[in-house]
KEMIKOL-347090 format. One line per field, with one value per residue (C-alpha): residue in three letters; z, y, x. Coordinates in steps of 0.02 Angstrom, whole numbers, plus 32768, in hexadecimal, padded with zeros to 4 digits. Layout:
N
residuo = [ALA; ...]
Z = [Z; ...]
Y = [Y; ...]
X = [X; ...]
REM end
This chain:
406
residuo = [MET; ALA; VAL; PRO; ALA; ALA; ARG; PHE; THR; PRO; ALA; ILE; ILE; PHE; ILE; LEU; ILE; THR; ALA; VAL; ILE; ASP; VAL; MET; ALA; MET; GLY; ILE; VAL; TYR; PRO; VAL; LEU; PRO; THR; LEU; ILE; GLU; GLU; MET; SER; GLY; SER; ILE; GLU; ARG; ALA; GLY; LEU; TRP; ASN; GLY; VAL; MET; VAL; ALA; LEU; TRP; ALA; GLY; MET; GLN; PHE; PHE; PHE; SER; PRO; MET; ILE; GLY; SER; LEU; SER; ASP; ALA; TYR; GLY; ARG; ARG; PRO; VAL; ILE; LEU; VAL; SER; ALA; ALA; GLY; LEU; ALA; ALA; ASP; PHE; ALA; LEU; MET; ALA; VAL; ALA; PRO; ASP; LEU; TRP; TRP; LEU; ALA; VAL; GLY; ARG; MET; LEU; GLY; GLY; ILE; THR; SER; ALA; SER; PHE; THR; VAL; ALA; TYR; ALA; TYR; LEU; ALA; ASP; ILE; VAL; ALA; PRO; GLU; GLU; ARG; ALA; ARG; ALA; PHE; GLY; LEU; VAL; GLY; ALA; ALA; TRP; SER; GLY; GLY; PHE; VAL; LEU; GLY; PRO; LEU; LEU; GLY; GLY; LEU; LEU; GLY; GLU; LEU; GLY; PRO; ARG; VAL; PRO; PHE; TRP; ALA; ALA; ALA; GLY; LEU; ALA; GLY; VAL; ALA; PHE; LEU; TYR; GLY; LEU; LEU; ILE; LEU; PRO; GLU; SER; LEU; LYS; ARG; GLY; HIS; ARG; THR; PRO; PHE; SER; TRP; ARG; ARG; ALA; ASN; PRO; PHE; GLY; ALA; LEU; LYS; LEU; LEU; GLY; SER; HIS; PRO; GLU; LEU; SER; GLY; LEU; ALA; ILE; VAL; TYR; PHE; LEU; ILE; TYR; PHE; ALA; HIS; HIS; ILE; PHE; SER; VAL; VAL; PHE; ILE; LEU; TYR; ALA; ALA; HIS; GLN; PHE; GLY; TRP; SER; ALA; PHE; GLN; ILE; GLY; MET; VAL; LEU; ALA; LEU; TRP; GLY; VAL; LEU; ASP; ILE; LEU; ILE; GLN; ALA; VAL; LEU; VAL; GLY; PRO; MET; VAL; LYS; LYS; ILE; GLY; ASP; ARG; ALA; THR; MET; ILE; ILE; GLY; LEU; LEU; GLY; GLY; GLY; ALA; GLY; LEU; THR; LEU; ILE; GLY; LEU; ALA; PRO; ASP; VAL; THR; THR; PHE; ILE; ALA; GLY; VAL; VAL; VAL; THR; ALA; SER; TRP; GLY; LEU; ALA; MET; PRO; THR; SER; GLN; ALA; LEU; MET; THR; ARG; LEU; VAL; SER; GLU; SER; GLU; GLN; GLY; GLN; LEU; GLN; GLY; ALA; ASN; MET; SER; VAL; ALA; SER; ILE; ALA; GLY; VAL; VAL; SER; PRO; LEU; PHE; PHE; GLY; TRP; ILE; TYR; GLY; LEU; SER; VAL; GLY; ASP; SER; PRO; ALA; ILE; PRO; HIS; PRO; GLY; ALA; ALA; PHE; PHE; ILE; GLY; GLY; ALA; VAL; LEU; ILE; LEU; SER; ALA; VAL; VAL; GLY; LEU; ARG; ALA; GLY; ARG; GLN; PRO; GLN; PRO]
Z = [56CA; 56F4; 5771; 57AB; 57FD; 58A5; 58B4; 58BD; 5918; 5963; 58C7; 5880; 58FC; 5908; 5845; 5861; 58F7; 5895; 57E7; 5868; 58BE; 581F; 57C7; 586D; 5859; 57AE; 57C8; 5862; 57F7; 5768; 57CA; 57E0; 575F; 56D8; 576C; 5790; 56C9; 56B4; 5756; 5709; 5654; 567C; 5613; 55E7; 5532; 5550; 55D8; 5550; 54E7; 557C; 55A4; 5500; 5503; 55B0; 5571; 54DC; 5536; 55B8; 5521; 54BC; 5543; 5561; 549B; 549F; 555B; 5567; 54F2; 554C; 55F3; 55BE; 5578; 5605; 567D; 55F5; 560B; 56CD; 571B; 574A; 57FC; 57E7; 5757; 57B7; 584C; 57ED; 578B; 582F; 5870; 57E1; 57E5; 58A2; 585E; 57CB; 582E; 58B3; 5830; 57E4; 589B; 58A4; 57D8; 57D9; 5715; 5695; 5646; 56F3; 56F4; 564A; 566F; 5702; 568F; 5621; 56B0; 56E1; 5636; 5646; 56F6; 56D4; 563D; 56D7; 56BC; 562D; 56A4; 5713; 5688; 566A; 5712; 5706; 5678; 56C6; 575C; 5724; 56B7; 5601; 5631; 56BC; 5665; 562F; 56EB; 5734; 56BB; 56C7; 579D; 575F; 56EB; 5780; 57E8; 576E; 576B; 583A; 5832; 579D; 5809; 58A6; 587B; 582C; 58C2; 5941; 58D8; 58CC; 597A; 599F; 5911; 598F; 59F0; 595B; 58B3; 58DB; 5985; 5909; 58BB; 595D; 598C; 58EA; 5904; 59AB; 5952; 58E0; 5966; 59C8; 593E; 5922; 59D7; 59D3; 5930; 5990; 5A1E; 59D2; 5905; 58CB; 5835; 57C0; 5718; 571E; 56E8; 565E; 5603; 560C; 555D; 5546; 5534; 547F; 543D; 53AC; 5417; 548B; 540D; 53EF; 5348; 5359; 53D7; 536C; 5301; 537F; 535B; 52A6; 52C5; 52A8; 5256; 52E9; 5363; 52D8; 52DB; 5391; 53A1; 531B; 539F; 542C; 53D4; 53A5; 5461; 54A3; 540F; 543C; 54F0; 54DD; 54B1; 5571; 55A6; 5513; 54F0; 556C; 55F1; 555D; 551F; 55C0; 55EC; 5536; 552D; 55E8; 5622; 56B8; 5736; 5756; 57E9; 5789; 56FC; 5781; 57DD; 572E; 570F; 57B0; 578F; 56EF; 5748; 57D3; 5749; 56E8; 5787; 57A5; 56FA; 56F5; 579F; 57B6; 570F; 569A; 56ED; 56E6; 561E; 55EC; 563D; 55EF; 553C; 553A; 5523; 546C; 547D; 5520; 54BF; 543B; 54A4; 5506; 5456; 5415; 54B6; 54C3; 5415; 5440; 54E2; 5484; 53FE; 547C; 54CA; 5433; 5406; 54B8; 54C1; 5575; 560F; 5635; 5590; 559A; 564A; 5606; 556B; 55F7; 5649; 559C; 556F; 561D; 55C3; 5569; 5601; 55B2; 5524; 556D; 55EA; 5560; 54D9; 5539; 5570; 54BD; 5492; 551D; 54D6; 5432; 5474; 54D4; 559F; 555D; 54FD; 557C; 55B2; 5500; 54C1; 5554; 5524; 5479; 54B3; 5513; 547F; 541A; 54A3; 54A1; 53E3; 5408; 548D; 5424; 5396; 53E0; 544E; 53B4; 5342; 53B8; 53DC; 5335; 5316; 53A8; 537B; 52BE; 531A; 5381; 5381; 5325; 5276; 5294; 51FF; 524B; 5272; 5317; 53C3; 53EE; 5327; 5393; 53FD; 5354; 5314; 53BE; 53BB; 5302; 5330; 53AD; 5335; 52B0; 5341; 5364; 52A6; 52B1; 5346; 52EB; 5250; 52B9; 52F8; 5269; 5247; 5279; 5314; 5319]
Y = [E0FA; E1AB; E1FA; E2BB; E2FF; E324; E259; E258; E309; E2AE; E271; E312; E37B; E2F7; E32C; E3F4; E3E4; E36E; E3EA; E48A; E431; E3F5; E494; E4FD; E47A; E4AF; E564; E576; E55A; E5D9; E67F; E61B; E5A2; E624; E65C; E5AB; E58C; E63C; E612; E560; E5A6; E646; E6B1; E712; E6E1; E61B; E61A; E669; E5CC; E54A; E59B; E58D; E4C7; E4A2; E4DD; E47A; E3D0; E3E6; E3FF; E38B; E303; E332; E30B; E25C; E220; E274; E1E6; E165; E191; E1A4; E0FB; E0AE; E0F2; E0A5; DFF4; DFE7; E06D; E128; E121; E0CF; E157; E1E2; E19F; E172; E220; E27C; E216; E23A; E2F2; E2FE; E285; E2FD; E3A9; E34C; E324; E3E9; E416; E3C9; E3C2; E3EC; E42D; E45E; E3AD; E367; E3F5; E3CA; E31E; E35F; E3C7; E32B; E2BE; E353; E357; E2A4; E2A2; E348; E2F0; E29C; E335; E2BF; E237; E2BC; E2F0; E238; E20D; E29E; E269; E1AE; E1E8; E294; E286; E2C3; E35C; E394; E37E; E423; E467; E3EB; E41C; E4C6; E4A9; E44E; E4D5; E55C; E4EB; E4F5; E5A2; E5B8; E546; E5B5; E653; E619; E5BC; E641; E6AF; E643; E60B; E6CF; E6D0; E62F; E655; E6E4; E64F; E607; E5CB; E505; E532; E532; E488; E431; E492; E447; E3AE; E3A3; E3D9; E34D; E2E5; E310; E2F9; E249; E220; E26F; E20E; E170; E18A; E1CB; E1B5; E116; E0C8; E112; E0A6; DFF6; DF60; DF4A; DFF6; DFD3; DFCB; DF52; DFC8; DFCF; E033; E061; E0CB; E0F8; E15C; E209; E1EE; E15D; E1BD; E24A; E1CD; E1C7; E289; E266; E1D5; E257; E30C; E35D; E307; E34A; E400; E400; E3BD; E45D; E4CC; E47F; E49B; E553; E572; E528; E593; E638; E623; E616; E6CF; E6F0; E6A2; E6E3; E787; E7D7; E7EF; E84A; E8B0; E8FD; E928; E966; E9DF; EA0F; E9FB; E991; E928; E873; E894; E8E9; E870; E7F1; E842; E84A; E785; E76E; E7C8; E760; E6C9; E6F3; E727; E68B; E61F; E676; E652; E59E; E577; E5EB; E610; E582; E511; E583; E5C2; E4FA; E4E9; E587; E57E; E4CF; E49B; E4E5; E58A; E5A8; E578; E5EF; E686; E668; E660; E6F5; E74A; E719; E75A; E7F6; E817; E7DB; E864; E8E3; E8CC; E8D2; E980; E9BD; EA85; EA83; EA1C; EA1F; E9D6; E963; E918; E90F; E8B6; E831; E82E; E809; E788; E739; E6E4; E67C; E603; E5CE; E574; E4EF; E489; E497; E45D; E3C8; E390; E393; E331; E2B7; E293; E250; E1BF; E126; E116; E09B; E12C; E1B7; E1B0; E1A0; E23F; E2A8; E25A; E294; E33E; E35A; E330; E3B0; E42C; E40A; E421; E4C8; E4DA; E4A7; E527; E5BC; E5FE; E5FF; E658; E6E3; E6F5; E719; E77E; E7FF; E801; E842; E8BF; E91E; E977; E9FF; E9C9; E947; E8DA; E8E3; E991; E975; E92C; E8D3; E862; E7AE; E7E8; E807; E769; E70D; E764; E733; E67D; E669; E6C7; E633; E5AE; E5EE; E5E0; E51F; E4F9; E540; E4C9; E443; E445; E424; E384; E2E5; E29E; E1ED]
X = [D734; D753; D6E8; D6CA; D775; D727; D72B; D7E7; D80E; D8B9; D8FD; D8E0; D932; D9B8; D9D7; D9C5; DA3C; DABD; DAB6; DAD8; DB61; DBA9; DBA2; DBE3; DC70; DC89; DC79; DCEE; DD85; DD4C; DDA9; DE35; DE66; DE9F; DF22; DF70; DF73; DFE6; E04F; E060; E07C; E0F3; E0A8; E007; E013; E02C; DFA5; DF21; DF57; DF47; DE9F; DE5C; DE95; DE4D; DD97; DDB3; DDEB; DD4F; DCD7; DD2B; DD1D; DC5E; DC3D; DC94; DC58; DBAA; DB59; DBBC; DB83; DAD0; DADC; DB24; DA9B; DA1A; DA74; DA86; DA30; DA30; DA7C; DB23; DB4E; DB20; DB7C; DC21; DC1B; DC04; DC95; DCFB; DCDC; DD1C; DDC9; DDCE; DDD1; DE41; DECB; DEC7; DEE4; DF82; DFA8; E077; E069; DFF8; DFEF; DFA4; DF30; DEF7; DEE7; DE5A; DE05; DDF1; DDAD; DD4B; DCF2; DCD3; DC7E; DC21; DBC4; DB59; DAE7; DA97; DA74; DA1E; D99E; D988; D957; D8D7; D892; D883; D816; D7C4; D723; D737; D6D5; D735; D7F5; D7F8; D7E1; D863; D8D4; D8CE; D8F1; D98D; D9C7; D98E; DA05; DA8A; DA7B; DA82; DB21; DB6D; DB3F; DB80; DC14; DC7E; DC4A; DCA1; DD23; DD59; DD5D; DDC3; DE2B; DE82; DEBA; DF1A; DEF6; DEE5; DE7C; DDDB; DDFC; DE07; DD46; DD1B; DD54; DCF0; DC50; DC6D; DC77; DBF0; DB80; DBC2; DB95; DAE7; DABB; DAFE; DA89; DA02; D9DA; D975; D984; D8FE; D906; D8B3; D909; D880; D8AC; D95D; D9C8; DA69; DB01; DB40; DBD6; DB62; DB08; DB85; DBE3; DBC4; DBAD; DB36; DAD8; DAC2; DA5D; D9DA; D9BE; D9A4; D91B; D88B; D884; D837; D8BC; D940; D8FC; D8F9; D9AF; D9D4; D97D; D9F0; DA7E; DA68; DA36; DAD1; DB38; DAD9; DAFB; DBD1; DBBE; DBB5; DC55; DCBC; DC74; DC0B; DC94; DD0A; DC6E; DC3A; DCEF; DCFB; DC5C; DC4C; DCEE; DCAD; DD0F; DD08; DC9D; DC25; DC1F; DC16; DB72; DB18; DB3D; DB00; DA66; DA48; DA6A; D9EB; D968; D979; D96C; D8C9; D882; D8C6; D87F; D7DE; D79C; D7BF; D743; D6B3; D6DF; D6DE; D637; D5E4; D627; D69B; D748; D764; D70D; D782; D81F; D7EF; D7D0; D870; D8D7; D896; D8AB; D95D; D976; D934; D991; DA3B; DA0D; D9F5; DA8A; DAE8; DA89; DA9A; DAE9; DAE0; DAE3; DA1D; DA08; DA88; DA3A; D997; D9DF; DA20; D977; D905; D99A; D96D; D8CE; D937; D92F; D880; D8CF; D955; D8DD; D844; D8AD; D8EF; D83E; D7FE; D890; D868; D7C6; D80D; D877; D84A; D875; D8FE; D945; D949; D9FD; DA37; D9D5; DA0D; DAC3; DAAD; DA6D; DB06; DB6B; DB21; DB2F; DBF7; DBF9; DBBC; DC4D; DCC3; DC85; DC2D; DCAC; DD34; DCC1; DC80; DD27; DD61; DCBE; DCE0; DDA1; DD64; DCF3; DD63; DE0B; DE3F; DE09; DD95; DD53; DCA2; DC80; DC0F; DC53; DBB3; DBAB; DBB6; DB1B; DAAC; DAFA; DACE; DA19; D9FF; DA33; D9B3; D928; D956; D94B; D896; D879; D8B8; D856; D7BF; D7DB; D805; D75C; D705; D752; D6D0; D6F0; D741]
REM end
């Protein structure tokens, strides 16, 4: 039986530290990976194509392997899966550090997509040890740790990249290795043997795992909310930098500082605000407020006539951080203890589908909205659509709440 988070502080601290280390390890290579790809490909044009291929390979591996990793943790326990994934991530970065050509680099990105799917098991681990009413707060802490690693990783990667494009990969391998050793010494098993489910390929393949999300009307509705959250989120990785540079002539440093501001606000909201709000108004109401706030913030960014309004939109958008942990907490209540790993694997597959489709969509929309004769007469069109997607997700979340509980 799950118990309040305070009684499992060492285990929760490990999950949070591991989340920071894993995301830092991934973020460290962001500033130098495009440069390394360009160096290996020999041209800017080919580099753009290969960069897209690398992103698609990473997301595709997450789609196919997240349910398998989640199901393996349901069958054999969370601890061994987390440890193997951490070791695999270290090996992945070491491989990319010595990769002689683009094909080996692609193999490294595929291995990275597989091992990074261990986040599904981290969430399942928390679902094992934290009482249902405290899961939103626990998931919020992981989200805050993720944001912290995402802010620190690229900053460190940029500094290390000055020493050479391959140096950050070795640093990332070292961080992942530290996470493995820390877990080997500290992490206890969370899933009792009586709650384990025999491994089956029917549950482990992504299409079979997605059937779990259709097992109940409310779970299906929340899965749609989850997809829409991730779909809208990729506007930051695809359009935000181009839009800020186009509209305001910002440098990479200025854009990085604003993204860091957004990351810090996200950390504060998920680590500090989620818990009290859930206690006061509940998971669902907190989720809806986050979705509506994110939708309003994206719309404001798209409309912004000046820098002050633009930054105000970024600040408002940070309220979006209320939605992710609460949507996950609501979903964990609709499945059994033996299905938590499968649920998180299915969720990661949903997020991976969004990760493949959304960048292509928002990149296409942005391309239509800029230039000498744009087909869409406003450069902020992608943000308007992203805002509408989040508002739609709030409506879906409300409708899902009207379904009878199982």
